[in-house]
N, C-alpha and C positions, 0 to 999 in steps of 0.2 A: 934762316930757313923759312920757306914759304909752303903753306899747306893749301892744296887745291881740293875742293870737295864738289863732286859732280852729282847731278840729279836730273831726272826727267826721262830716262830711258824706258823701254818697254816694248810691248808687242803692238804692232799696228798693221792694218791691211794695206796692200798696194794702193797708192794714190792718196793715202792719209798723211797726217802731219804730226810732228812731235816737236817739242822745244826742250833742248838741253840747257842746263844752267851749270855754271862753275863758279863757286865763290872762293876768292883768294883771301889769305890771311893777312896780306899786306898790300899797300898801295904802291904806286910808282913802278909798276911792272912795264917794261918796254913793249913787249908783244904778248898777246894772249890769243889762244886759238884752240883748234881741235884737230886731232889726228884720229884715224880709225885703223883697226886691224881686223880683217876678216879671216876665218879659219883657213890655214894653209897659205896665207899671203903675208907680205911685209906690211909693216905699219906705214901709212901714207898720210900726208897732209890733206886735210879737208878744207879748212879755212882758217885764216888768222887776221888779226887787226892790230895795227901799230899806232901808237900814240892816240888811240881812241877814235881814229877816223880812216886810216888807210887800210883797205881790205885786200885780201888775196884769197882766191878760191881755186880748188882743183877743177879742171875742165868738166869732170863728170858731175859736178854739183852746181855749176854756174846756172843761174836763173831759177834754181829750186831752193837753195839754202841761203840763209842770210846770217852773218855773224855780226854781233853788236856788243857793246859794253855799257855798263852802268857804273860810272866811276865813283859815285857816292857809295854804292854797295860793293865795290871791288868785285864785280861779277861780269863774266862773259857769257853770252847766250849764243845758241845755234838754233835758229828756226829752220826746221826741215819740212818742206812741202813736197807734194807729188812724190812721195817716197816709193822706191822700187825695191824689189827683192835683193838686188845687188848692193843696196845700201846697208844690208845686214852686216853688223860688225860690232866689236867693242869700241866705243868712242872714248878717247882719252883727252882730257883737258891738258893743255900745255902752256907754260908761261916762261918768258925769258926776262931776266933782270940784268940790266947792263949798268955798271957803275965803276968809275975809275979805271976804265979800259978793260975791265973783266966782264965775263959773261957767265951767268948761272942759268941752267935749265931745270925746270921743275915739272913734274907730271902728277896728274891725278891717278886714282886707282882704276878708273874706267867704269863706264856704264854700258850695258848691253842694249842695242837697238836691233829688234827683229822685225823684218817686214815680210809678212806671209799672209796668205788667205786661208 
């Protein structure tokens, strides 16, 4: 079992920045990243990182958000700059463990990001 603990959400004005962190309880996770779910919408991928270096971003956040990992701390970060009201959502940390041909998905409990003036 893998536990994911998020932190860093909050209220920020449009154009501001926030950094989300997600600490994992074990190492050797294949992919770590972030999803978000806005009220009345489906959960969507924001960004993820594979093997500590290969990144993938939603078109809506490219150039504004950066995903990174600290393998020593088993932590994935999401640096969010130039935030817009439409970025308001609950952000969920997500991790995938692949081993022996099997895949396990793990989710954090979510942290709320509100972008408003």
